[in-house]
C-alpha positions as CSV (number, residue, x, y, z in Angstrom):
1,M,-44.1,6.8,-1.5
2,I,-41.5,9.5,-1.4
3,E,-39.2,7.2,0.6
4,R,-39.5,4.4,-1.9
5,K,-38.6,6.9,-4.7
6,K,-35.6,8.1,-2.8
7,L,-34.6,4.5,-2.1
8,R,-34.8,3.6,-5.8
9,Q,-32.8,6.7,-6.8
10,S,-30.1,5.8,-4.2
11,L,-29.9,2.3,-5.4
12,K,-29.5,3.5,-9.0
13,Q,-26.7,5.8,-8.1
14,T,-25.0,3.2,-6.0
15,T,-25.2,0.7,-8.9
16,R,-23.9,3.2,-11.4
17,S,-21.0,4.1,-9.1
18,F,-20.2,0.4,-8.5
19,R,-20.2,-0.3,-12.2
20,Q,-17.7,2.6,-12.8
21,L,-15.5,1.4,-10.0
22,L,-15.5,-2.3,-10.7
23,P,-13.1,-2.4,-13.6
24,V,-10.6,-0.2,-11.7
25,L,-10.8,-2.4,-8.7
26,V,-10.4,-5.6,-10.6
27,G,-7.4,-4.2,-12.5
28,G,-5.8,-2.9,-9.3
29,L,-6.2,-6.3,-7.6
30,L,-4.7,-8.1,-10.6
31,L,-1.8,-5.8,-10.7
32,A,-1.3,-6.1,-6.9
33,C,-1.2,-9.9,-7.2
34,L,1.5,-9.7,-9.9
35,V,3.6,-7.3,-7.9
36,V,3.3,-9.3,-4.7
37,Q,4.9,-12.3,-6.5
38,V,7.9,-10.1,-7.4
39,V,8.8,-9.0,-3.9
40,P,10.4,-12.2,-2.6
41,Q,12.5,-12.4,-5.9
42,L,13.8,-8.8,-5.3
43,I,15.1,-10.0,-1.9
44,H,17.0,-12.9,-3.4
45,M,18.4,-10.6,-6.2
46,G,20.2,-8.7,-3.5
47,L,18.2,-5.5,-3.9
48,F,18.6,-4.7,-0.2
49,G,21.6,-4.7,2.1
50,H,23.7,-1.8,0.7
51,D,22.9,1.3,2.8
52,T,20.3,1.7,5.5
53,F,18.8,4.9,4.1
54,T,18.7,3.7,0.6
55,D,17.3,0.3,1.6
56,T,14.6,2.1,3.7
57,V,13.5,4.3,0.8
58,M,13.7,1.5,-1.7
59,A,11.6,-0.8,0.6
60,A,9.0,1.9,1.1
61,A,8.8,2.5,-2.7
62,I,8.5,-1.1,-3.5
63,A,5.8,-1.6,-0.8
64,S,3.9,1.5,-2.1
65,V,3.5,-0.2,-5.5
66,S,2.7,-3.6,-4.1
67,T,-0.1,-2.7,-1.7
68,G,-1.1,-5.6,0.5
69,Q,-3.1,-6.7,3.5
70,P,-2.0,-6.5,7.1
71,V,-2.2,-10.2,7.7
72,V,0.1,-10.9,4.8
73,S,2.5,-8.2,5.9
74,Y,3.4,-10.0,9.1
75,L,4.4,-13.1,7.2
76,L,6.4,-11.0,4.7
77,A,8.1,-9.1,7.6
78,G,9.2,-12.4,9.0
79,E,10.7,-13.4,5.7
80,L,12.5,-10.1,5.3
81,Q,13.9,-10.4,8.8
82,K,15.1,-14.0,8.1
83,A,16.8,-12.7,4.9
84,G,18.8,-10.4,7.2
85,I,17.2,-7.1,6.2
86,E,17.4,-4.4,8.9
87,L,14.5,-3.6,11.2
88,V,14.1,0.0,9.9
89,T,13.8,-1.3,6.3
90,V,11.3,-3.9,7.3
91,T,9.3,-1.4,9.3
92,A,9.3,1.1,6.4
93,F,8.2,-1.7,4.0
94,L,5.3,-2.8,6.3
95,T,4.1,0.8,6.9
96,A,4.1,1.7,3.3
97,W,2.6,-1.7,2.3
98,I,-0.5,-0.9,4.4
99,T,-0.9,2.8,4.0
100,V,0.3,3.8,0.5
101,G,-1.5,2.5,-2.5
102,V,-0.1,3.3,-5.9
103,V,-1.9,0.3,-7.4
104,S,-5.2,1.2,-5.8
105,L,-4.7,5.0,-6.6
106,P,-7.1,5.0,-9.6
107,A,-9.9,3.4,-7.5
108,E,-9.3,5.8,-4.7
109,A,-9.3,8.8,-7.1
110,V,-12.6,7.8,-8.5
111,M,-14.1,7.8,-5.1
112,L,-12.2,10.7,-3.4
113,G,-10.7,12.7,-6.2
114,W,-7.2,12.8,-7.7
115,H,-5.9,15.8,-5.7
116,F,-6.8,14.2,-2.3
117,S,-5.6,10.7,-3.3
118,L,-2.2,11.9,-4.6
119,W,-1.6,14.0,-1.5
120,R,-2.7,11.3,0.9
121,N,-0.3,8.8,-0.8
122,L,2.6,11.2,-0.8
123,I,2.1,12.0,2.9
124,A,1.7,8.3,3.8
125,F,4.9,7.5,1.9
126,L,6.9,10.1,3.7
127,L,5.4,9.2,7.1
128,S,6.1,5.5,6.5
129,I,9.8,6.3,6.4
130,L,9.6,8.6,9.4
131,I,7.7,6.0,11.4
132,A,10.2,3.4,10.5
133,W,13.1,5.5,11.9
134,L,11.1,6.5,15.0
135,T,10.2,2.9,15.7
136,V,13.8,1.7,15.6
137,V,15.0,4.7,17.7
138,T,12.3,4.1,20.2
139,L,13.3,0.4,20.5
140,H,16.9,1.3,21.1
141,V,16.2,3.8,23.9
């Protein structure tokens, strides 16, 4: 009896949490879909190709806003490489694309808290740039 009562209480809490999170998730997914459509257009506009450091930071910033899935990132990386974008820039883009989530930040904050979510995203952004540089340095050694 006590277990059934606990189970019902857990189901109610789960349902309540899911109802609170659902609008944020749907909004984040819709926004991510819109931003993903813009990325290839930014390449054709000549946003990249000026300075390696600027391109790397710009790519990480754009990827942070347009959070995506790992499977899609490989295809996008191939397109970026075909467009002549440097490896360090592509690596920063991919790393930030997967690890940083500005679009999904509200959903993450609902579940984990704003303080943790903001710090996690900031650290992931900085590490995406560092990892990109270390990856290219490692490949050239």
